[in-house]
C-alpha positions in Angstrom: -67.4 45.1 50.0 -66.1 41.8 51.5 -68.6 39.8 51.8 -69.7 40.8 48.2 -66.1 40.1 46.8 -66.0 36.6 48.3 -69.7 35.8 47.3 -68.1 36.4 43.6 -65.0 34.7 44.2 -66.7 31.7 45.3 -69.5 32.1 42.4 -67.0 32.4 39.6 -65.0 29.5 41.4 -68.3 27.3 41.3 -69.1 28.0 37.7 -65.2 27.1 36.8 -65.5 23.7 38.5 -68.6 23.1 36.7 -67.1 23.9 33.2 -67.0 20.6 31.6 -63.9 18.9 29.9 -66.1 19.5 26.6 -66.4 22.9 27.2 -62.5 23.7 27.5 -61.8 21.5 24.2 -64.8 23.8 22.4 -63.1 26.8 23.6 -59.7 25.3 22.5 -57.7 27.2 21.2 -58.2 31.0 21.7 -54.4 32.1 21.1 -51.7 30.8 18.9 -50.2 27.3 19.5 -46.6 26.6 19.4 -45.4 23.3 17.6 -41.8 22.6 18.8 -39.8 20.6 16.0 -36.7 19.1 17.7 -34.8 19.3 14.3 -33.2 22.1 12.2 -35.5 23.7 9.1 -36.1 22.1 6.0 -35.3 18.5 7.2 -38.1 15.7 6.7 -39.4 16.4 9.7 -40.0 20.1 9.8 -41.5 19.9 6.6 -43.8 17.6 7.8 -44.7 19.8 10.6 -45.1 23.0 8.3 -47.9 21.3 6.5 -49.3 20.1 9.3 -49.3 23.7 11.1 -50.4 25.6 7.9 -54.0 23.4 7.8 -54.4 23.3 11.7 -53.8 27.2 11.6 -56.5 27.0 9.1 -59.1 24.8 11.0 -58.7 26.6 14.3 -58.6 30.1 13.2 -54.9 30.5 15.3 -51.7 30.4 14.4 -49.7 27.5 14.8 -46.0 28.7 14.9 -43.4 26.2 14.0 -40.4 26.4 16.8 -37.0 24.6 15.6 -35.1 23.4 18.7 -32.8 21.1 16.9 -29.6 19.3 18.4 -28.5 16.6 20.2 -30.4 13.9 17.8 -33.7 15.7 18.6 -33.6 15.8 22.5 -33.3 18.9 23.2 -36.5 20.0 21.7 -38.4 17.2 22.9 -37.2 18.0 26.5 -38.5 21.8 26.0 -41.7 20.3 25.1 -41.9 17.7 28.1 -41.2 21.0 30.5 -43.9 23.0 28.7 -47.0 23.9 30.6 -49.6 21.3 29.7 -52.3 23.5 28.6 -52.3 22.6 24.7 -50.6 25.5 23.7 -47.2 23.4 23.1 -47.1 20.5 20.8 -44.4 18.6 19.6 -43.6 16.9 16.3 -42.0 13.9 17.6 -40.2 11.1 15.6 -38.9 7.9 16.0 -36.0 9.5 17.1 -37.2 11.4 19.9 -39.6 8.9 20.9 -38.3 5.6 20.5 -34.6 5.1 19.5 -33.5 7.9 21.9 -34.4 4.8 25.1 -31.7 3.1 23.8 -29.3 5.4 22.3 -28.6 7.8 25.4 -27.4 6.5 28.8 -29.4 9.0 30.8 -32.0 10.4 28.7 -33.4 14.0 30.0 -37.0 13.1 29.7 -39.1 9.9 29.5 -40.8 9.6 26.2 -43.7 7.8 27.4 -44.4 9.6 30.7 -43.7 12.8 29.8 -46.2 13.1 27.1 -49.3 12.7 25.9 -49.6 11.1 22.4 -52.3 12.6 20.2 -51.8 11.4 16.3 -49.5 9.2 14.4 -49.1 11.7 11.2 -47.1 9.4 8.6 -44.1 7.1 8.2 -41.3 8.8 6.4 -39.4 6.0 4.1 -35.6 6.8 3.3 -33.5 6.8 0.1 -29.9 6.0 0.1 -28.2 8.9 -1.9 -24.3 9.8 -3.0 -22.8 12.8 -4.0 -22.6 12.9 -8.0 -18.8 12.7 -7.7 -18.8 9.2 -6.1 -18.2 6.5 -8.7 -20.9 4.1 -8.0 -24.2 4.0 -10.2 -25.6 1.0 -7.8 -25.7 -0.4 -4.3 -23.2 -2.9 -5.4 -21.1 -0.5 -6.7 -21.0 1.5 -3.9 -20.3 -1.8 -1.5 -17.2 -2.5 -4.1 -16.0 1.2 -3.7 -16.3 0.8 0.1 -14.6 -2.1 0.0 -11.4 -0.9 -1.7 -11.4 2.1 0.2 -11.8 0.8 4.0 -12.5 3.6 6.0 -12.3 6.6 3.5 -16.1 7.1 2.7 -18.1 9.1 5.1 -21.9 9.4 5.8 -24.3 12.2 7.1 -26.5 11.5 10.2 -28.5 14.2 11.5 -31.1 12.2 13.2 -31.1 8.2 14.7 -32.7 6.9 11.6 -29.8 8.5 9.1 -27.0 7.4 11.6 -29.1 3.8 11.8 -29.1 3.5 8.1 -25.3 4.4 7.7 -24.5 1.9 10.5 -26.6 -1.0 9.1 -25.3 -0.5 5.5 -21.9 -1.1 7.3 -23.0 -4.3 9.0 -25.1 -5.8 6.6 -22.5 -4.9 3.7 -19.4 -5.7 5.5 -18.0 -2.3 4.8 -16.0 0.3 7.0 -17.6 4.1 6.9 -17.1 6.9 9.1 -20.2 8.3 10.4 -20.5 12.6 10.6 -23.0 14.0 12.8 -24.9 16.8 12.3 -27.7 18.7 14.3 -30.1 18.1 11.5 -30.4 16.0 8.4 -31.2 19.4 6.3 -27.4 20.1 7.2 -26.0 16.8 6.1 -28.0 17.3 2.4 -26.4 20.1 2.1 -22.7 19.3 3.2 -23.8 16.0 1.1 -24.8 18.5 -2.2 -21.6 20.6 -1.6 -19.0 17.3 -1.2 -18.1 17.4 1.9 -19.7 14.2 2.5 -20.5 11.1 0.1 -23.5 9.6 0.9 -26.5 9.3 3.4 -29.7 7.8 4.1 -32.3 10.6 3.6 -35.9 10.5 3.9 -37.6 10.5 0.3 -39.7 13.7 1.1 -36.5 16.0 1.3 -34.2 14.1 -0.7 -36.3 13.9 -4.0 -36.1 17.5 -5.2 -32.1 17.2 -5.2 -32.7 13.9 -6.8 -34.6 15.8 -9.6 -32.4 18.4 -9.7 -29.2 16.4 -10.2 -27.4 17.4 -7.2 -27.6 14.0 -5.4 -27.6 10.1 -7.3 -30.7 8.2 -5.6 -29.5 4.2 -5.1 -32.2 2.7 -3.3 -35.2 3.1 -1.0 -35.1 1.9 2.6 -38.8 0.5 2.4 -39.8 -3.2 1.9 -41.4 -2.2 -1.0 -40.6 0.2 -3.8 -42.0 4.1 -3.4 -44.8 5.3 -5.6 -42.8 8.7 -6.0 -39.7 6.6 -7.2 -40.8 3.5 -8.9 -37.6 3.1 -10.5 -35.6 2.7 -7.5 -35.0 -0.7 -5.8 -35.0 -1.4 -2.3 -32.0 -2.0 -0.5 -33.0 -5.8 -0.2 -33.5 -5.9 -4.1 -30.1 -3.6 -4.9 -27.9 -6.2 -2.8 -28.4 -6.2 0.7 -31.0 -8.2 2.2 -32.7 -7.8 5.2 -32.2 -4.0 5.1 -35.5 -2.4 6.2 -35.8 1.1 8.0 -38.7 3.3 8.0 -38.5 6.2 10.8 -42.1 7.9 11.4 -43.4 11.4 12.7 -46.2 12.2 15.3 -47.9 14.8 17.3 -47.5 14.8 21.1 -48.5 17.3 23.7 -46.9 17.5 27.5 -47.9 15.0 30.2 -51.2 16.1 32.1 -52.8 18.3 29.2 -56.4 17.8 29.8 -57.8 15.2 27.6 -60.8 16.8 26.0 -58.0 19.1 24.5 -55.9 15.9 23.4 -59.0 14.3 22.2 -59.9 17.5 20.2 -56.2 18.0 19.1 -56.2 14.4 17.6 -59.6 14.6 16.0 -58.9 17.6 14.1 -55.6 16.2 13.2 -56.4 12.5 12.1 -59.1 14.5 9.7 -56.8 16.8 8.2 -54.4 13.8 7.6 -57.1 11.7 6.2 -58.3 14.8 3.9 -57.9 13.7 0.2 -56.0 16.5 -0.4 -53.5 15.9 2.2 -53.0 12.6 1.5 -52.2 13.4 -2.1 -49.4 16.0 -1.2 -48.3 13.6 1.2 -47.7 11.0 -1.0 -46.5 13.4 -3.8 -43.7 13.7 -1.3 -42.9 10.4 -0.5 -44.7 10.2 2.9 -46.9 7.5 3.8 -49.8 9.2 6.1 -51.5 8.0 8.8 -53.8 9.9 11.2 -54.4 7.8 14.2 -56.0 8.1 17.5 -53.9 8.6 21.2 -54.3 5.3 21.7 -53.0 3.7 18.8 -49.9 6.1 18.8 -49.4 4.9 22.6 -49.2 1.2 21.2 -47.3 1.8 18.3 -44.6 3.9 20.2 -44.1 1.0 22.7 -43.6 -1.6 19.6 -41.3 1.0 18.2 -39.4 1.4 21.4 -38.6 -2.4 21.5 -37.8 -2.6 17.8 -35.6 0.3 18.0 -33.8 -1.4 21.2 -32.9 -4.2 18.9 -31.3 -2.0 15.9 -29.3 0.2 18.4 -27.7 -3.1 19.5 -28.0 -4.7 16.3 -26.0 -2.4 14.8 -23.7 -0.9 17.5 -24.9 2.6 17.1 -22.9 4.9 19.7 -23.8 8.2 21.0 -20.9 10.8 19.2 
């Protein structure tokens, strides 16, 4: 029996070794996939991730489960993804925070955003909007600047991501005002406190702020992109509103742990890009103020490299410090 078992084992090993990467990709996925979101539920990244997860679940016939891991400006969730088995069954909805800004924000980042991940696809850009609590007596950015100068150190702004914090710090620097940053584990928590009046203002992604703006729970003053938003064309850009040089556009992208088979990465990238570029998804994202992309892994890698350099300059310029 032993020679027979040995023969069977060798035959099986040979079959496995002869299986091509393309064959692995064709069999993927054959069980549920976990998508880590490094922010709390309800935030802009979470909203986009759930749309993508649902569409991938439908395309693959396997459930893509969103796993929220908020904290430490997205680094807790990103670290969990970096340590996961590189088999394609753990993905990360990374952001400009976790994969660009964190390099400069943290003195000792517990993971390497480049070496510890396999880029898959850039999902889209999320322009932000400056919103204030309705009780704040400012109907425009210029009035907000005047109010902040009248009350130095009295106004505060919520920040549950590096982008939200950077928005407040840039505003302070370019407008010459003094405000207090209130950190949160996610923008959804900050937005809830803004609605409740615990904080005065924040820079939030349009896709999650829009329902609150339309409901009158917050007042929008300007968008952070270089051009006006198609979903809120009545809002001026920050530059038009009186803060020249202000432009800030966060992004979200899909990653896998480094070492994930290239064939599987290629399959996920192709499927994701196809879904993101589908007319239905384009319309859905545009309606939420998201500028959809759907890139190749190589395009995402190049984009991330440029963003790391940009954020290093931005972090230094805005004198951002972790709290």
